[in-house]
N, C-alpha and C positions, 0 to 999 in steps of 0.2 A: 731853661732851655739854652743850649749853646748855639746861638745864632751864627757865630763866627764859623763854627765847624760845619754847619749846614751850608753856608755860603762857600766854604773851602771845597766841599764836595760838589756843589753846583758848578763852581768855576772849573773844577777838574773835569767834570762831565762835559762842559761846553768845549773845553780844549780837546778832549778825546774825540768828541763828535766831529769837530773840525778836522782833526788829523785823519780819521778814517773816511770822511766824506769828501773833503777837498783833496785828500791824499791821492785817490785814484785818478781824479781828473788832472792833477799836476803830473802824475806819472804818465798819463796818456800824452800830455804836452811834451814830456821828455822823449817819449817814443815817436813823436810826430816826425822827427827828422829821418826816422827809419822807414817811413811809409814808401811803398813801391809805386804809387801812382797818386794823381790828384784825386781820383775817385775814392781811393782808400783813405786819404786825408779827410775828405768830406765826411765819410762814414765815421771815422774816428772822432771828429769834432761833433757830429750829430749825436753820437752816443752819450755825450755829456752836456750838450747845449741846453736841454730842458731843465737841468738840475744844478749847473755849476754855480750860478749866482745864489741859489738857495743854500748851497753848501757853505758859502762864505758868511752866511748869517751867524754861524757859530763863532767865527773869528771876531765879529763885532760884539757878539754877546760876551765872549770871554774877555776881550780887551776892555769893553765898556764896564763890565761887571767888576773887573779888577780895579778900575779907576774909582768906581762908586763905593765899593764894599771894602777894599783894602787900599786906601789912599796912600798909606805910608809905603807899602810894597811898590805901588805904581811910581811914587816919587823917587824911590831908590833904584828900581830896576831900569827905568826908562833911560836915565843918563848913561848907564852901563851898556845899553843896547841900541842907542839911537842909530848908529851907522847900519848895523844889519837890519834893523826894523825898517829904515828908510829904503834900503835896497830891496827888501821883501815886498814892500808896498808898491815900489816902482815896477817890480816884476809882475805883481798881480794886476796892476793897471795896464801894462802892455798886453798881458794875456787877455784881459777883459775886452779891450778895444779890438784885438785881433779876432775875437769871436764874431763880431758883427762885420768888420770891414773886409775880411777876406772873402766873404760871400757877395760883396758889392762891387768888386773889381776883378778883372782878369789880368790886366797888364801889370798891376802892382801886387798881385796875390803872393808872389814869392817873398815880398817884404813882410806881409802879415803872417805868413807861415813861419818865417824866421823870428818874428816878434812873439809868436805863440810858443815856440820852442824855447827861446832864450828867456822869456818871462817866466815860464814854468820852471826852467832849470835854476834860475837865480832865486826865485821864491822858495824852491825846495832846499837849495843849498843853504840859504840864509836861515831858514827855519831850523835846520840841523845845527847850524853854528849857534843860534840862540839857545837851543837845548844844551849844547856842549858848554856854553858859557855859564848857564845856570847850574849844571852838574858840577862843574869845577869850582863854583862859588865866585862871589864878587866881594870886593873890599868895601866894608861899611865901617864908618866911624861915627858913633853916636846914632843919629837918625838920617844920615846922608851918605851917598855914594862917595867914596874917597879914592877910587882907582883912577887909571888913566883912560885916555880916549880909545886906545887900541888894545885894552885888556881882553876884549872879546876875540881878538885874533891870535889864537894859540894853536899849536899842533893838535891838541885834543879837540878843540872846537871845529877846526877844519876837517878833521877825521869824521867827526859827528855829521858834518855836512855831506860827506860822501856816503856815509851809512844811510842817511835819509834819502839820498838820491836812489840808492839801490832798493830801499824799502818801498818808496812810492812807485818806482818803475815796476816792481813786482806786482803791486796792487793794481796798477793801471793795466798791466798785461793780462791779469786774471779777469779784470772787468771786460776787456775786449774779447776774451774768450767766450764770455756770456753773451755779448751784444753783437758781435760781428756776424754778418750773413754766412750761410753755408758756403764753404769753399774759399773763404777769405780770412779764416782765423787760425789755420793750422800752424803757420809759422810762429804765432804767438805762444804756442806750447814750448817751442825751443827757447824763445826769449824768456819766458816765465821760469823755466828750469835753470837757465844761466843766472838770471837775477836772484833766484832763490838760493843758489849755491854761493854767489857772491855775498848776499846779505847774511847768510848763516855764518860764513867765515868772518866777515867784518864785525858782526855783532859779538861773536865769540871773543875776538881780540878786544873789542870795546869792554866787554864784561870783565876782562882781566885788567885792562889798563885803568879803569875807573877806581877799583878798590886799592890797587897798588899805588895810585897817586893821591889817595885821599884817606887818611887814617880814620876819619869819622865814618865814612862809608864802609871801610873795611871792618871796623868794629861792629857796625850795624848788621852786616851780612854774615860775619863769621864768628860772632860771639854766641856761646851757648847760654840758654836753651833755644833762643829765638831763631838761631841758624837752622835748626831742624825744620821749622815751619817755612822760613824764607827760601830754603833750598828746593822747596816744591816748585818754585817758579821756573828755574832752569830745567828741572826734571819734566815738567809739563811742556815746556818749550821744545825739548828734545822729541817728545812724543808727537807734538804737532808738526814739527819738521818732517818726521817720518810720514805722517798722514799727508802732508803737503806733496811730497815727491810721489807718494803712492797715487794720489788723486790726479796729479799731472800725467803720470805714466799711463793711467787708466782712462784719461780723457774725461774727467769729471770736473768741469769748470766751476760749477756753483759750489761744490764741496771745497774745491781748492781756494775759491775766494773766501769762503767762510773760515777756513783754516788760517788764512793770512790775517783775517780780522782777529782771530783768536791770538795769533802771535803778537799783533799790535797791542791787544789788551794786556797780555802778559808783560810786554815791554813797558807799558804804562804803569802797571802794578810795580814793576821793578824800579821805575822812577820814583814812585810814591814811597817805597821802602827806603830808598836811598836819601830822600829829602824830608819826609814827614818828621816833625810838624812845621818845618820851615816853609814859608812861601817865598822867601828870598834865601836860598841855601848858601851857606849855613849860618845866617846872620840874624834873620828876623822871622819869628814864628807867625803863623796866621792870626793867633790871638793878639799879639803885639801890634800887628799891622791893621787890624780890623777897625772899622768905624764904630761909633757908639751903638749900643744895642737898640736904641730907639730908631736909628737910621736903618739898621739891618732888618729890624722887624717890618718897618714900612716898605722897604724894597722887596722883602720876601713876599709880602701880600700881593705885590704886582707880579712877581715871578711865578707864583702859584697858578695864575691865569695865563701868563705869557708862554711859559715853557710848554705846556700841553698843546697850545695852538701851534707853536713852531714845530713840534714833533709831529703833530697830525698833518700839518701842511707838507712837511718833508716826506712823510710816509705816503701821502696821497699822490704827490708828484712822482715818486718812484713807481707807484702802482699804475698810474695812468700810462706812463712811458715804459712799462715793463716789456719783456720779450726781445727777440732779436730784431735788428734793423733789417729793412728791405732795401735792396740796391737801387730801386727806382723811386724811393721816397726818403724824406728826411725832415728834420726839425725846421730847417731853413727853406 
């Protein structure tokens, strides 16, 4: 049994779960600055307050799993990404503190509102930069990172940061369409349409920029016969974009949200096509970075029990707090 491949899939699943779950509440944090009143800000925050900390469980699982299961990848990738990772964690910390403190003070509430917005924006932007850095590849000599301190800061990684902001904001707007009370969600249809248009254009540019700047990725996508299969991804993406605008025009928020999740999944598949079997693109494969099989097997025996519990807890949390918010009540 290929335990390294199983863990490669499990880590990928944890990262994807984090992106789609924490993505919408980061998007709501970015939209926080656009709120028209304190009451609307309270409702926006209450829409995610019961679940935001559970969403970040997947970040811990992905990062901790990478350290335990693929120690070589962790040792190589961390020095290349220290700066954006520290900025991301600081953003998440500011955002987490703001969840509690803005409901405990009136005089300084504007400070925590700003912290919530800036923390969400910084965390989102740096996550995009991390993605861009991995896609463009890092310099590896032997079994160690050999690049510079600022190799993560490139036009491509910065652009990926802006793409991630647009994508998370779209996800957050669609979530608010589902959760906000009657009479308070209409303007988010306009925001969602604008974010969707911006995201589609930016992802289109990114999809051209990436293969044009990387011969390995270009060969992966455009060499026959596998190109016939891989090109299904942009084809399905175009169809989902059509459904997204259709659902937004017809005021179907749940369907629109699910379609956006589908777009995120296709983007994740595209990332996999561009990087597999590398876990540090395009230098170290998952097989080369994996811990010994005895360690992988032991850790897998624990994950078999842990993962279903996390999934069940997450699903139960969303079920308990399902439905639209009411203006006279909230989580806090």
